[in-house]
ZADO-1210 file (C-alpha; in nm, 4 decimals, padded with zeros to 6 digits):
<atoms>
<atom x="00.0000" y="00.0000" z="00.0000" code="UNK" pos="1"/>
<atom x="00.1430" y="00.3367" z="-00.1026" code="UNK" pos="2"/>
<atom x="00.0240" y="00.6865" z="-00.0211" code="UNK" pos="3"/>
<atom x="00.0286" y="00.8941" z="-00.3404" code="UNK" pos="4"/>
<atom x="00.1143" y="01.2684" z="-00.3524" code="UNK" pos="5"/>
<atom x="-00.2549" y="01.3560" z="-00.4050" code="UNK" pos="6"/>
<atom x="-00.3546" y="01.1754" z="-00.0800" code="UNK" pos="7"/>
<atom x="-00.4913" y="00.8730" z="-00.2597" code="UNK" pos="8"/>
<atom x="-00.3743" y="00.5227" z="-00.1767" code="UNK" pos="9"/>
<atom x="-00.2552" y="00.2559" z="-00.4207" code="UNK" pos="10"/>
<atom x="-00.2971" y="-00.1058" z="-00.3155" code="UNK" pos="11"/>
<atom x="-00.1623" y="-00.3870" z="-00.5358" code="UNK" pos="12"/>
<atom x="-00.3169" y="-00.7332" z="-00.5287" code="UNK" pos="13"/>
<atom x="-00.1679" y="-01.0245" z="-00.7238" code="UNK" pos="14"/>
<atom x="-00.3215" y="-01.3609" z="-00.8054" code="UNK" pos="15"/>
<atom x="-00.1603" y="-01.6895" z="-00.7059" code="UNK" pos="16"/>
<atom x="-00.1773" y="-01.8556" z="-01.0473" code="UNK" pos="17"/>
<atom x="-00.1913" y="-01.7584" z="-01.4156" code="UNK" pos="18"/>
<atom x="-00.5638" y="-01.8402" z="-01.4364" code="UNK" pos="19"/>
<atom x="-00.6767" y="-01.6178" z="-01.1456" code="UNK" pos="20"/>
<atom x="-00.9737" y="-01.4080" z="-01.2605" code="UNK" pos="21"/>
<atom x="-00.9319" y="-01.0305" z="-01.2528" code="UNK" pos="22"/>
<atom x="-01.2890" y="-00.9916" z="-01.1276" code="UNK" pos="23"/>
<atom x="-01.1951" y="-01.1906" z="-00.8147" code="UNK" pos="24"/>
<atom x="-00.8789" y="-00.9845" z="-00.7636" code="UNK" pos="25"/>
<atom x="-01.0757" y="-00.6611" z="-00.7954" code="UNK" pos="26"/>
<atom x="-01.3327" y="-00.7794" z="-00.5436" code="UNK" pos="27"/>
<atom x="-01.0625" y="-00.8778" z="-00.2940" code="UNK" pos="28"/>
<atom x="-00.8722" y="-00.5517" z="-00.3461" code="UNK" pos="29"/>
<atom x="-01.1923" y="-00.3535" z="-00.2851" code="UNK" pos="30"/>
<atom x="-01.2446" y="-00.5506" z="00.0387" code="UNK" pos="31"/>
<atom x="-00.8894" y="-00.4710" z="00.1605" code="UNK" pos="32"/>
<atom x="-00.9447" y="-00.1022" z="00.0815" code="UNK" pos="33"/>
<atom x="-01.2743" y="-00.1117" z="00.2728" code="UNK" pos="34"/>
<atom x="-01.1059" y="-00.2716" z="00.5761" code="UNK" pos="35"/>
<atom x="-00.8273" y="-00.0142" z="00.5688" code="UNK" pos="36"/>
<atom x="-01.0701" y="00.2792" z="00.5668" code="UNK" pos="37"/>
<atom x="-01.2905" y="00.1177" z="00.8319" code="UNK" pos="38"/>
<atom x="-00.9880" y="00.0975" z="01.0630" code="UNK" pos="39"/>
<atom x="-00.9762" y="00.4782" z="01.0365" code="UNK" pos="40"/>
<atom x="-01.3534" y="00.5064" z="01.0842" code="UNK" pos="41"/>
<atom x="-01.3932" y="00.6457" z="00.7325" code="UNK" pos="42"/>
<atom x="-01.5598" y="00.5353" z="00.4087" code="UNK" pos="43"/>
<atom x="-01.3774" y="00.4084" z="00.1044" code="UNK" pos="44"/>
<atom x="-01.3979" y="00.5966" z="-00.2260" code="UNK" pos="45"/>
<atom x="-01.2593" y="00.3977" z="-00.5194" code="UNK" pos="46"/>
<atom x="-01.1063" y="00.6106" z="-00.7943" code="UNK" pos="47"/>
<atom x="-01.0014" y="00.3415" z="-01.0400" code="UNK" pos="48"/>
<atom x="-00.8509" y="-00.0013" z="-01.0970" code="UNK" pos="49"/>
<atom x="-00.5397" y="-00.0615" z="-01.3060" code="UNK" pos="50"/>
<atom x="-00.5101" y="-00.4221" z="-01.4269" code="UNK" pos="51"/>
<atom x="-00.1942" y="-00.5953" z="-01.5472" code="UNK" pos="52"/>
<atom x="-00.2041" y="-00.7009" z="-01.9102" code="UNK" pos="53"/>
<atom x="-00.1597" y="-01.0603" z="-02.0261" code="UNK" pos="54"/>
<atom x="-00.0635" y="-01.3024" z="-02.1469" code="UNK" pos="55"/>
<atom x="-00.0424" y="-01.4575" z="-01.8029" code="UNK" pos="56"/>
<atom x="00.1986" y="-01.7447" z="-01.7485" code="UNK" pos="57"/>
<atom x="00.4426" y="-01.8708" z="-01.4873" code="UNK" pos="58"/>
<atom x="00.5862" y="-01.5668" z="-01.3114" code="UNK" pos="59"/>
<atom x="00.3470" y="-01.3201" z="-01.4769" code="UNK" pos="60"/>
<atom x="00.0290" y="-01.3641" z="-01.2763" code="UNK" pos="61"/>
<atom x="-00.2787" y="-01.1396" z="-01.3016" code="UNK" pos="62"/>
<atom x="-00.2547" y="-00.8287" z="-01.0842" code="UNK" pos="63"/>
<atom x="-00.4758" y="-00.5315" z="-01.0118" code="UNK" pos="64"/>
<atom x="-00.3997" y="-00.2012" z="-00.8438" code="UNK" pos="65"/>
<atom x="-00.6850" y="-00.0198" z="-00.6729" code="UNK" pos="66"/>
<atom x="-00.6526" y="00.3542" z="-00.6247" code="UNK" pos="67"/>
<atom x="-00.8761" y="00.4841" z="-00.3486" code="UNK" pos="68"/>
<atom x="-00.9103" y="00.7342" z="-00.0680" code="UNK" pos="69"/>
<atom x="-01.0760" y="00.7300" z="00.2724" code="UNK" pos="70"/>
<atom x="-01.3386" y="01.0024" z="00.3102" code="UNK" pos="71"/>
<atom x="-01.5925" y="01.1275" z="00.5597" code="UNK" pos="72"/>
<atom x="-01.6504" y="00.9863" z="00.9017" code="UNK" pos="73"/>
</atoms>
């Protein structure tokens, strides 16, 4: 997890095999972002997802980055 200069947060989530579905990775990444913001008693606001491009094979597994911020109270 990295704090960006514009106060957004980038969280990377990588699959465990070449056939991991990006939809699953996105869902899990969104959950981790939600948990992070909840620990600060704030709500998550997802800006975007950035997905790795295939082809996926040994050593190049699917990956998604979620860019989000924690807002409100």
